[in-house]
C-alpha positions in Angstrom: -23.6 19.6 25.3 -23.7 15.8 25.6 -27.5 16.1 26.8 -28.3 18.1 23.7 -26.6 15.7 21.4 -28.2 12.7 23.0 -31.6 14.2 22.6 -30.9 15.2 18.9 -30.0 11.5 18.5 -33.6 10.4 19.0 -35.3 13.2 17.1 -38.2 12.3 14.4 -36.3 14.1 11.8 -33.4 12.1 10.2 -31.4 15.1 9.2 -31.6 16.1 13.1 -30.3 12.9 13.9 -27.6 13.1 10.9 -26.4 16.5 12.5 -26.2 15.3 16.1 -24.2 12.1 15.0 -22.0 14.6 12.9 -21.4 16.4 16.6 -20.9 13.4 18.2 -17.8 12.6 15.9 -16.6 16.2 15.7 -16.4 16.2 19.7 -16.1 12.7 20.8 -17.4 12.3 24.3 -17.0 8.4 25.9 -20.1 9.1 27.5 -22.0 9.1 24.2 -20.9 5.6 23.5 -24.0 3.9 24.9 -26.6 6.0 22.7 -24.6 5.7 19.8 -24.3 2.1 19.6 -28.1 1.9 20.5 -28.8 3.9 18.0 -27.1 1.9 15.3 -29.2 -1.0 16.3 -32.6 0.9 15.2 -31.4 3.9 12.9 -33.4 3.4 9.8 -31.8 6.2 7.7 -28.4 4.6 5.8 -26.5 8.0 6.1 -27.3 8.5 9.6 -26.1 5.0 10.4 -22.7 5.7 8.5 -22.4 9.0 10.7 -23.2 7.0 13.9 -20.4 4.4 12.9 -17.8 7.4 12.3 -18.6 9.0 15.3 -17.8 5.7 17.3 -14.6 5.2 15.3 -13.7 8.4 16.8 -13.7 7.3 20.2 -11.1 5.2 22.1 -11.3 1.7 21.2 -10.9 0.4 24.6 -14.2 2.2 25.5 -16.2 1.3 22.1 -15.1 -2.3 21.6 -16.2 -4.3 24.4 -19.6 -2.2 23.9 -19.9 -3.5 20.3 -18.9 -7.2 21.1 -21.8 -7.0 23.3 -24.2 -6.3 20.5 -22.9 -9.1 18.5 -25.5 -11.5 20.7 -28.3 -9.3 20.2 -31.6 -10.3 19.0 -31.9 -7.4 16.5 -30.1 -8.4 13.2 -29.5 -4.5 12.6 -28.0 -4.2 15.7 -25.5 -7.4 15.1 -25.0 -6.0 11.7 -23.9 -2.5 12.5 -21.7 -3.4 15.2 -19.7 -5.8 12.8 -19.4 -3.1 10.7 -18.4 -0.5 12.9 -15.7 -3.2 14.6 -14.3 -3.8 10.9 -13.9 0.1 10.8 -12.5 0.4 14.2 -9.8 -2.2 13.4 -9.2 -3.4 16.7 -8.2 -7.3 16.1 -8.9 -7.7 19.9 -12.4 -8.1 18.8 -11.6 -11.4 16.2 -12.8 -14.0 18.7 -16.3 -12.5 18.9 -16.6 -12.9 15.2 -18.0 -16.4 15.4 -18.9 -19.2 13.1 -22.7 -18.5 14.2 -22.2 -14.7 12.9 -20.5 -16.0 9.8 -23.3 -18.4 8.8 -26.2 -15.9 10.5 -29.6 -16.7 9.0 -29.8 -13.2 8.4 -28.2 -12.2 5.0 -26.9 -8.6 6.1 -25.7 -10.0 9.1 -23.5 -12.8 7.3 -22.3 -10.4 4.8 -21.1 -7.8 7.4 -19.5 -10.6 9.3 -17.7 -11.7 6.4 -16.1 -8.1 5.7 -15.3 -7.8 9.3 -13.9 -11.2 9.5 -11.4 -10.4 6.8 -10.6 -6.9 8.4 -9.8 -8.6 11.8 -8.3 -11.9 11.1 -5.1 -12.3 12.8 -1.8 -13.4 10.7 -1.8 -17.2 10.4 -5.7 -17.7 10.7 -6.5 -16.9 7.0 -6.7 -20.3 5.7 -9.0 -21.4 8.4 -11.1 -18.4 7.7 -11.3 -19.0 4.1 -12.3 -22.6 4.9 -15.2 -21.4 7.1 -16.2 -18.8 4.4 -16.2 -21.2 1.5 -19.0 -23.2 3.3 -21.5 -20.3 2.1 -20.6 -20.7 -1.5 -23.7 -20.8 -3.3 -25.7 -18.9 -0.9 -28.5 -16.3 -1.8 -28.7 -13.9 -4.8 -25.8 -12.4 -7.0 -25.2 -9.5 -5.0 -24.8 -11.8 -1.6 -22.4 -14.1 -3.6 -20.5 -11.1 -5.0 -19.7 -10.2 -1.2 -18.7 -13.4 -0.3 -16.2 -13.8 -3.3 -14.9 -10.4 -2.6 -14.1 -11.7 0.9 -12.4 -14.6 -0.3 -10.2 -12.7 -2.7 -9.4 -10.2 0.0 -7.8 -13.4 1.7 -5.7 -14.0 -1.3 -3.5 -16.9 -1.6 -5.2 -18.1 1.4 -8.2 -18.7 -0.2 -7.0 -21.3 -2.9 -7.2 -24.5 -1.2 -10.8 -23.6 0.0 -11.6 -22.9 -3.8 -9.8 -25.8 -5.0 -12.1 -28.1 -2.9 -15.2 -26.4 -3.6 -14.6 -26.3 -7.4 -15.2 -30.2 -6.7 -18.5 -30.0 -4.6 -21.5 -32.0 -5.5 -23.7 -28.7 -5.8 -23.5 -27.1 -9.2 -24.2 -23.9 -7.8 -21.3 -24.1 -5.2 -19.1 -25.4 -7.7 -20.2 -22.2 -10.0 -19.4 -19.8 -7.2 -16.2 -21.3 -6.5 -15.2 -20.7 -10.3 -16.3 -17.2 -10.4 -14.5 -16.4 -7.1 -11.2 -17.9 -8.4 -11.6 -15.8 -11.5 -12.0 -12.9 -9.3 -8.8 -13.7 -7.4 -6.9 -13.9 -10.4 -8.4 -10.7 -12.0 -9.8 -8.3 -9.2 -11.4 -6.0 -12.0 -13.1 -8.7 -14.0 -16.9 -8.7 -14.1 -18.1 -11.1 -11.3 -22.0 -11.3 -12.8 -20.2 -12.6 -16.3 -17.8 -14.9 -14.6 -20.8 -16.4 -12.4 -22.9 -16.6 -15.4 -20.2 -18.2 -17.7 -19.3 -20.8 -14.6 -23.0 -21.6 -14.3 -23.3 -22.2 -18.0 -20.2 -24.3 -18.0 -21.3 -26.5 -14.7 -24.6 -27.1 -16.6 -22.8 -28.3 -19.4 -20.4 -30.5 -17.5 -23.6 -32.1 -15.4 -25.4 -32.9 -18.7 -22.4 -34.5 -20.4 -22.1 -36.4 -17.3 -25.7 -37.6 -17.2 -25.7 -38.4 -20.9 -22.5 -40.5 -20.8 -23.0 -44.4 -20.9 -22.4 -46.4 -18.0 -19.2 -48.6 -18.0 
């Protein structure tokens, strides 16, 4: 059965690969760990990747976590991203040391976003403020969807993010200040419209900069 599933995981048809991943999760077999993780790194179909992750969560953490941690140094961005995603779903905090600052600031946007989510899921008690400070270094990065992801991660840390956001709201870069303001709004009201909050904060930041520029010298 294991050999049949393994062969199907590499089939050209995504529907076949999806069924194989489902079978792997329905009948968990540690012998499939390597192939499931390998497919995560190269699988093009979102639904198949999601099913691969599910199948991995059905296996013992002591089997999957070391292998997933090994993927975090892969040259393939998708391999790093999917390993982080799966680790966040497994929820074994022994993997926390492997979520390095390099991953939190990865040049690949999807890897960085996934690292933020994984870090929030795995951070040990007491480490939240330090994590918030590290995440705050990414404020202002990328398009709105990336900024929303970071804001959600910071908001999920709750009060542990307050100091980092207070500091960021005084940052010399207007884009960082605006993102920090919008994140603070999300922290106060998780159901608020992030896009509207960011737009408002950006506008207010620009107005503030214009007032400062037009002020007469003392």
